Legacy VTK file of the C-alpha trace (Angstrom):
# vtk DataFile Version 3.0
C-alpha trace
ASCII
DATASET POLYDATA
POINTS 388 float
-13.737 102.672 9.775
-11.109 99.756 10.101
-11.942 96.775 11.665
-8.997 96.148 13.591
-10.069 92.833 14.532
-10.332 91.561 10.914
-7.014 93.185 9.954
-5.377 91.358 12.778
-6.932 88.199 11.565
-6.137 88.670 8.014
-2.438 89.787 8.659
-1.908 86.615 10.535
-3.822 84.127 7.975
-2.241 85.565 4.995
1.249 86.450 6.520
3.467 84.848 3.582
6.474 84.139 5.556
4.339 82.304 8.189
2.617 80.382 5.457
5.635 79.390 3.867
7.248 77.875 6.765
3.897 76.345 7.643
3.949 74.675 4.036
7.472 73.714 4.646
6.636 72.070 7.908
3.707 69.916 6.639
5.774 68.813 3.780
8.293 67.550 6.211
5.627 65.975 8.262
4.435 64.272 4.970
7.699 63.073 4.025
8.402 61.675 7.289
5.075 59.966 7.335
5.774 58.465 3.973
9.083 57.474 5.133
7.825 55.957 8.241
5.060 53.866 5.965
7.905 52.596 3.588
10.202 51.708 6.502
7.181 49.742 8.045
6.170 48.134 4.752
10.085 47.293 4.056
10.196 45.975 7.394
7.080 43.780 7.158
8.437 42.389 3.624
11.708 41.887 5.254
10.065 39.720 8.078
7.915 37.719 5.431
11.062 37.100 3.324
12.894 36.100 6.401
10.086 33.872 7.543
9.574 32.142 3.990
13.615 31.546 3.800
13.524 30.106 7.547
10.800 27.793 6.783
12.882 26.649 3.566
16.016 26.620 5.395
14.652 24.597 8.347
13.239 22.118 5.799
16.288 21.559 3.745
18.100 21.086 7.398
15.338 18.487 8.363
15.573 16.843 4.751
19.423 16.617 5.359
19.164 15.003 8.666
16.587 12.353 7.563
18.836 11.682 4.521
21.741 10.951 6.628
19.576 8.966 8.933
18.493 7.057 5.540
22.215 6.489 4.618
23.132 5.207 8.056
20.269 2.384 8.156
21.605 -1.131 8.235
22.066 -2.513 4.918
22.914 -5.749 3.440
23.900 -6.727 0.096
23.853 -10.064 -2.331
25.047 -10.564 -5.899
23.739 -13.112 -8.410
23.587 -13.838 -11.961
20.990 -14.798 -14.424
21.060 -18.328 -15.705
19.737 -19.853 -18.802
16.049 -18.888 -19.929
13.299 -21.546 -19.100
10.469 -22.509 -21.234
8.331 -19.660 -19.643
10.707 -16.938 -20.467
11.999 -16.767 -16.828
15.836 -16.920 -15.857
16.899 -18.330 -12.544
19.103 -16.114 -10.481
22.149 -18.341 -9.500
24.783 -17.727 -6.694
22.106 -16.057 -4.507
21.016 -17.275 -0.957
18.618 -15.375 1.615
20.114 -12.483 2.982
18.833 -11.702 6.461
18.671 -8.906 8.872
16.132 -8.080 11.645
14.717 -11.466 11.302
13.637 -10.950 7.749
15.344 -12.995 4.838
14.801 -11.983 1.439
15.851 -13.744 -1.810
15.391 -13.130 -5.554
14.518 -16.251 -7.207
13.991 -15.440 -11.007
13.665 -12.684 -13.384
12.151 -12.219 -16.813
13.597 -9.464 -18.750
12.430 -8.287 -22.084
11.944 -5.039 -24.073
8.592 -4.283 -22.732
8.546 -6.484 -19.242
10.683 -6.650 -16.347
9.285 -9.329 -13.931
10.721 -11.052 -10.964
9.668 -13.537 -8.265
10.834 -12.755 -4.649
10.545 -14.535 -1.371
10.245 -12.960 2.204
11.109 -15.678 5.138
10.331 -14.328 8.740
11.605 -15.244 12.047
9.311 -16.895 14.408
9.010 -14.088 16.655
7.842 -11.718 13.729
3.859 -11.412 13.248
3.108 -10.675 9.783
-0.325 -10.268 8.227
0.318 -11.830 4.658
-3.027 -10.468 3.241
-1.738 -6.703 3.780
2.000 -7.370 3.521
3.689 -5.063 1.340
7.303 -3.260 0.854
8.935 -0.368 -0.860
11.333 -1.230 -4.069
13.461 0.365 -6.263
14.809 -0.954 -9.495
17.596 0.594 -11.875
20.619 -0.309 -13.674
24.349 0.391 -14.185
23.684 3.486 -15.957
21.328 4.998 -13.299
18.247 4.379 -15.564
15.290 4.017 -13.285
13.039 1.459 -14.090
10.768 2.183 -11.015
10.593 3.330 -7.529
7.695 2.451 -5.166
7.244 3.567 -1.513
4.930 1.440 0.640
1.512 2.995 1.401
1.215 4.297 4.899
-2.521 4.158 5.861
-4.108 6.644 3.232
-0.842 8.404 2.252
2.479 7.241 0.450
5.862 8.130 1.794
7.772 9.751 -1.215
10.589 11.412 1.061
12.507 8.141 0.474
12.185 8.392 -3.439
13.880 11.546 -3.183
16.763 9.981 -1.083
17.165 7.375 -3.745
17.486 9.785 -6.292
20.202 11.818 -4.179
21.857 8.411 -3.535
22.273 8.018 -7.424
23.259 11.412 -7.737
20.133 12.123 -9.985
18.099 15.322 -9.819
14.768 14.868 -8.176
11.697 16.808 -8.981
8.517 15.440 -7.348
6.257 17.016 -10.269
8.041 14.999 -12.883
9.371 11.982 -11.028
7.235 9.705 -12.707
8.008 10.892 -16.282
11.582 9.999 -15.536
11.061 6.311 -14.920
11.178 3.844 -17.558
7.946 1.926 -16.487
4.195 2.909 -16.920
2.675 0.128 -14.650
3.721 -1.706 -11.524
1.993 -4.818 -10.139
2.932 -6.414 -6.992
0.941 -9.621 -6.001
1.244 -12.389 -3.769
1.886 -15.814 -5.268
1.716 -18.046 -2.329
1.897 -18.045 1.581
3.503 -20.794 3.347
2.230 -20.548 7.017
4.699 -23.415 8.097
7.907 -21.833 6.943
6.633 -18.357 7.584
7.271 -17.344 3.910
5.546 -15.081 1.543
6.241 -15.527 -2.389
5.654 -12.404 -4.298
5.707 -11.341 -7.905
6.446 -7.739 -9.304
5.670 -6.880 -12.856
6.849 -3.793 -14.842
5.887 -2.729 -18.064
7.877 -0.415 -20.276
6.372 3.149 -21.594
8.571 2.518 -24.677
11.426 0.004 -24.372
13.542 -1.129 -21.458
17.279 -0.537 -22.162
19.790 -3.433 -22.562
20.999 -3.040 -18.824
23.991 -5.231 -17.984
23.299 -5.076 -14.459
19.954 -4.809 -12.542
19.782 -3.193 -9.241
16.957 -4.175 -6.828
16.572 -2.279 -3.489
14.094 -3.556 -0.931
12.953 -1.342 1.917
10.175 -0.563 4.420
8.481 -3.984 4.705
5.453 -4.026 6.632
1.553 -4.401 6.804
-1.521 -2.598 7.837
-4.266 -3.682 9.868
-7.724 -2.075 9.100
-10.914 -1.973 11.441
-13.794 -2.169 8.722
-17.386 -1.438 9.441
-20.317 -2.093 7.146
-22.782 0.846 7.461
-25.760 0.735 5.103
-24.160 -2.209 2.954
-21.049 -0.117 2.603
-17.707 -0.789 3.906
-15.945 1.899 5.708
-12.422 1.947 7.377
-13.147 3.157 10.893
-9.445 3.038 11.921
-6.040 1.578 10.725
-2.767 0.785 12.135
0.281 0.404 10.343
3.226 -1.901 11.415
6.754 -1.386 10.043
8.739 -4.336 10.356
12.327 -2.948 9.698
14.176 0.204 8.951
16.951 -1.666 7.130
17.481 -2.018 3.435
18.152 -5.104 1.290
20.268 -4.516 -1.891
20.589 -7.013 -4.690
22.702 -6.732 -7.603
22.051 -9.025 -10.491
24.509 -9.534 -13.572
22.711 -9.808 -17.054
24.807 -11.932 -19.452
24.969 -10.833 -22.885
22.628 -13.560 -24.419
19.726 -11.764 -22.600
20.263 -8.920 -24.788
19.413 -10.978 -27.926
15.605 -10.366 -27.448
13.136 -11.355 -29.853
10.692 -8.557 -30.564
8.701 -8.530 -33.834
7.017 -5.486 -35.308
3.501 -6.152 -36.838
1.168 -4.532 -39.034
-2.464 -5.198 -40.244
-2.714 -6.806 -43.529
-4.833 -3.962 -44.813
-5.861 -0.587 -43.322
-8.951 -0.286 -41.224
-11.190 2.693 -41.497
-11.482 4.793 -38.240
-8.298 3.752 -36.474
-4.751 4.569 -37.389
-2.360 1.904 -36.209
0.949 3.563 -35.284
2.860 0.411 -33.807
2.280 -2.941 -32.761
5.211 -5.037 -31.207
5.116 -8.663 -29.876
7.576 -10.295 -27.621
7.869 -13.565 -25.573
5.959 -11.736 -22.810
3.095 -9.643 -24.494
2.111 -7.236 -27.177
2.065 -3.422 -27.359
-0.421 -1.676 -29.734
-0.161 2.172 -29.983
-3.083 3.659 -32.200
-5.414 6.773 -32.793
-8.994 6.311 -32.671
-11.669 8.869 -31.962
-14.389 6.443 -31.486
-12.280 4.952 -28.864
-11.470 7.807 -27.140
-15.170 8.826 -26.990
-16.009 5.626 -25.339
-12.792 5.795 -22.755
-14.115 9.327 -21.812
-17.573 8.244 -21.213
-16.501 4.958 -19.306
-16.358 6.909 -16.039
-20.255 7.179 -16.267
-20.808 3.402 -16.964
-20.746 0.486 -15.129
-17.567 -1.544 -15.247
-18.998 -4.612 -16.877
-20.804 -2.441 -19.582
-17.677 -0.392 -20.273
-15.630 -3.501 -20.757
-18.158 -4.851 -22.936
-18.309 -1.840 -25.227
-14.352 -1.141 -25.424
-13.991 -4.663 -26.301
-16.469 -4.774 -28.993
-14.882 -1.610 -30.600
-11.207 -3.246 -30.512
-9.836 -6.568 -29.860
-7.230 -8.919 -30.683
-8.263 -12.486 -31.591
-6.695 -15.658 -33.441
-7.776 -18.057 -35.727
-9.036 -20.509 -33.136
-11.519 -17.916 -31.933
-9.710 -16.667 -28.404
-9.736 -13.276 -27.541
-6.871 -11.836 -25.751
-6.996 -9.761 -22.647
-5.853 -6.410 -22.408
-3.697 -6.126 -19.445
-3.191 -2.207 -19.467
-4.516 0.685 -21.416
-4.274 4.179 -21.108
-3.820 7.485 -23.339
-0.307 8.822 -24.376
-1.649 12.349 -23.853
-1.664 12.807 -27.851
-4.922 13.620 -29.188
-6.983 10.483 -29.809
-3.914 8.155 -29.056
-4.030 5.288 -26.794
-1.505 2.190 -25.917
-2.734 -1.140 -24.952
-0.814 -4.145 -23.697
-2.439 -7.320 -24.589
-1.826 -10.709 -23.074
-0.231 -12.237 -26.436
3.304 -13.441 -27.182
5.226 -14.446 -29.956
4.180 -18.193 -29.741
0.527 -16.900 -30.431
1.473 -15.955 -33.880
1.343 -19.514 -34.816
-2.460 -19.401 -34.630
-2.462 -16.329 -36.565
-3.373 -13.096 -34.580
-6.108 -10.631 -36.007
-7.038 -7.002 -34.930
-10.811 -6.438 -34.825
-12.281 -3.008 -35.032
-15.912 -1.935 -35.219
-16.336 1.328 -37.348
-19.825 2.799 -37.569
-21.286 -0.415 -37.044
-19.189 -2.128 -39.620
-16.547 -5.027 -38.469
-13.441 -5.200 -39.650
-11.110 -7.968 -38.982
-7.314 -7.964 -40.577
-4.604 -10.464 -39.943
-1.299 -9.186 -38.409
1.675 -9.681 -40.398
5.230 -9.106 -39.746
6.204 -5.513 -40.788
LINES 1 389
388 0 1 2 3 4 5 6 7 8 9 10 11 12 13 14 15 16 17 18 19 20 21 22 23 24 25 26 27 28 29 30 31 32 33 34 35 36 37 38 39 40 41 42 43 44 45 46 47 48 49 50 51 52 53 54 55 56 57 58 59 60 61 62 63 64 65 66 67 68 69 70 71 72 73 74 75 76 77 78 79 80 81 82 83 84 85 86 87 88 89 90 91 92 93 94 95 96 97 98 99 100 101 102 103 104 105 106 107 108 109 110 111 112 113 114 115 116 117 118 119 120 121 122 123 124 125 126 127 128 129 130 131 132 133 134 135 136 137 138 139 140 141 142 143 144 145 146 147 148 149 150 151 152 153 154 155 156 157 158 159 160 161 162 163 164 165 166 167 168 169 170 171 172 173 174 175 176 177 178 179 180 181 182 183 184 185 186 187 188 189 190 191 192 193 194 195 196 197 198 199 200 201 202 203 204 205 206 207 208 209 210 211 212 213 214 215 216 217 218 219 220 221 222 223 224 225 226 227 228 229 230 231 232 233 234 235 236 237 238 239 240 241 242 243 244 245 246 247 248 249 250 251 252 253 254 255 256 257 258 259 260 261 262 263 264 265 266 267 268 269 270 271 272 273 274 275 276 277 278 279 280 281 282 283 284 285 286 287 288 289 290 291 292 293 294 295 296 297 298 299 300 301 302 303 304 305 306 307 308 309 310 311 312 313 314 315 316 317 318 319 320 321 322 323 324 325 326 327 328 329 330 331 332 333 334 335 336 337 338 339 340 341 342 343 344 345 346 347 348 349 350 351 352 353 354 355 356 357 358 359 360 361 362 363 364 365 366 367 368 369 370 371 372 373 374 375 376 377 378 379 380 381 382 383 384 385 386 387
């Protein structure tokens, strides 16, 4: 007997035409769903890209606005020329007086310029109405030459950070490409030191000194430009907690938004710099001396030493005094009178085991005979430095 109910069910479920139409419908639904998903993803990606682009465009617009404001800041200029070199190596900047704006007068007094050093003395003079904390006073400065060789650009510290935006402004102003990841590598100096020489409370003036040391060798610049900006100071509220000094809060005081530009002509006679290359009289085991140069203002030594590298890397775990003793015992410069010459700056060159030291010795010290002393595996070697 035929089961009519089953027959009707089977004919319905296994009808070829009907099933074909349903398959097509499912495929279309699947395709439509996939299209909707792809459209949704594409829309989200577009929104994300637009968001990133909008942020970048906004940042660029904001940077352009700030750069225009920087260009429009009040600027005052002065020109001077280096005069005869004095006995201490400094040359007076003649034909230059204070240039003053916002109640702040600035003057470049003298400059020392050699292959490895640029050093200048500068005076700030303040109006009676301006209150300045001389102990924390500082400023930003940029130094470059007629070929836009940048000796250095240093911005003033604000609280716990540094305003590097103005550095990009100066690069733009000079027509140079700015990359914040490599900005220091494009500058000629590797160390910059600013210190206060004296303070005259009666005249409300501060005498300061800026010293730059060359990575390799400063060029024979015919004109030196010095730009001063952002003078100010920071007042800190310091507390003593468990014999540890902690800055509770700080307040920054910007004294001016203006710029002071100095243009200093360097006469040809200053190009005749006296730099002498030295070498040890005999080779010393354990150290490969690559270069020793001495000028009127200092000595530079570049060398490779695995022992020096080991002490330098372990120094982070030593007390400062112990580290200084060990590193000096390993390598030092002395003279025939027994004087030990101070290392004013040291650091790796990024090459394996290679270091560069700046030594507080000058050409005049050669008259006393200079020696390089190195301690290799407990044996002390001392070799006279002679002209190469």
